[in-house]
N, C-alpha and C positions, 0 to 999 in steps of 0.2 A: 345513721347518717346517710345511708344509701338512698333515702327517700328525697333528699334535697337536690333540686335540679342542678346540673353542672354549670349553668350559666352564672351562678352566684360565685363561682371560683373559690379559691382558698383565702377568703378575706380575713380569716382569723390569723393567718401567718404573714400577711402583707398589708401594711398600712397605706400603700400608695396606689391601690388599684382604682381603676375607673369602672364604675358599675355600668355595664353595657349589656342589656338583655338582647341586643340585636346582633352582636358579633364579638369576637375576642379582640382585645385591645390592651396593649401593655404600654406603660409610660416609660420614658427613658430613665435610667438610674439617677440622673441628676435631679429628678423631681421627687425623690424619696423624702419622706417626712422623718425627721430625727426622732428616735425612740425616746429621747429626753422629754418630749412633749406629749407622750402617749396618754396622759391622764385626761386630756380634753379632745383627743383625736377622734374618738368614737361618737361624735355628734350624730344623733339620729335624725334622719331625713326621710320623709314619706314622699313617694312619687306616685301621683294619680294621673290617669289619662281620662279626659272627658272627650265628648265628640268635638269640642272646639279647641282644646288646649292640653298641654302637659303641665301639671301643677305640682310644684315642689314645696313642701312645708318643713321647716326646721325649727325645733324648740331651742331657743337661745336665751334662756332666762338670765336676766341681769345684764345683758349686753345692749349697748346703744347702737343705732343704725350706723353711726360713724365708726364703730369697731368691727363692722362686717363688710366684706367685699364680695360682690357678685360680678363675675366676668365670664365672657365666652371666648374660647380660643377658636382660631380659624377652622380647625377640623371638627367643629360642632361639639366641643366639650364644654359643658357648663361647669364652672369652677366657683365653689362657695367656700370662703375662708374667713377667718377672723382670729381674734385673740382676746382672752380674758386675763387681765393682769391680777397678780397676787395683791391682796390688800396690804397696805403698809402695816408693819408690825406695831401693835399697840402695847406700849410699855406700862400702861396703867392697869392692865388686867392680866389674868392668868388664863391661857388657852387650855381648855380641857380636851378639845377635839377639833381637828380641821379636816373636813371631808369634802368641801366644795372644791371642784377641780379648777385648775387654771392652766394657762398655756395656749398654744395655737391649735387651731383645727383647720382641716382642709378636706373637702370632699369634691369629687369630680364625677360627672355623669356624661356619658356619650349620648347626645340627642339624636333622635331618629331623623331620617331624610325629610319628613314632612314638617319639620320645625321651621317656623318663620323667625329666622335669626335676627332680623332687624326690628322685631316688634316685642322683644322680651321685656317684661315689666317686673319690678320687685317692690315689695312693701314690707314694713315691719310694724307689728302692733302687739302690745302686751307680751313681748319676748318671743313672738313667733314670726319668723321670716317666711314670706310667701313669694315664690318666683313663678310667674305665669309665662309659659312659652306657647303662643298661639300656633295652631296647626294650619298648614296650607290645605286647601281643598284638594282631595285626590281626584284627579280627572279620570273618569272611567274610560277605558279603552274603547275606541270606536271599532265595532265589529262589522266587517264587510264580508258578505257571503261571496264565495268564489265558486263560479260554475265549473262543474267537472265535465270536461269534454270526453267523448267516448268513442 
């Protein structure tokens, strides 16, 4: 375990962390996720950075776009959440196994300084949610030579 970079934190023990590769950030205790819904909490989300944008992709099989929320908080935190409801009990058959998870999920990601917060787009196709966060151009610092007097 010593080989895992420390910026991943102790995500195994806390279900309320914001993944932030740029700094440490803790959420207030009021935003903790109930352990009762832990079956669906571990929704896997990929975060890829391209030259133009940060792209988040989440596998959400069986969910409709109406069951998913994408929000951005004032302090540049991307909030992806939703809920998969348990199917109604079918009294005409015998259940042998129930493995598909249900319940709520919530993931939060701190966005970097170069994120264009007003241009975020989200789409959902074939059970995959894609959130695209365009990046602002990073202006290179003007370098001015200073003459050294002597």
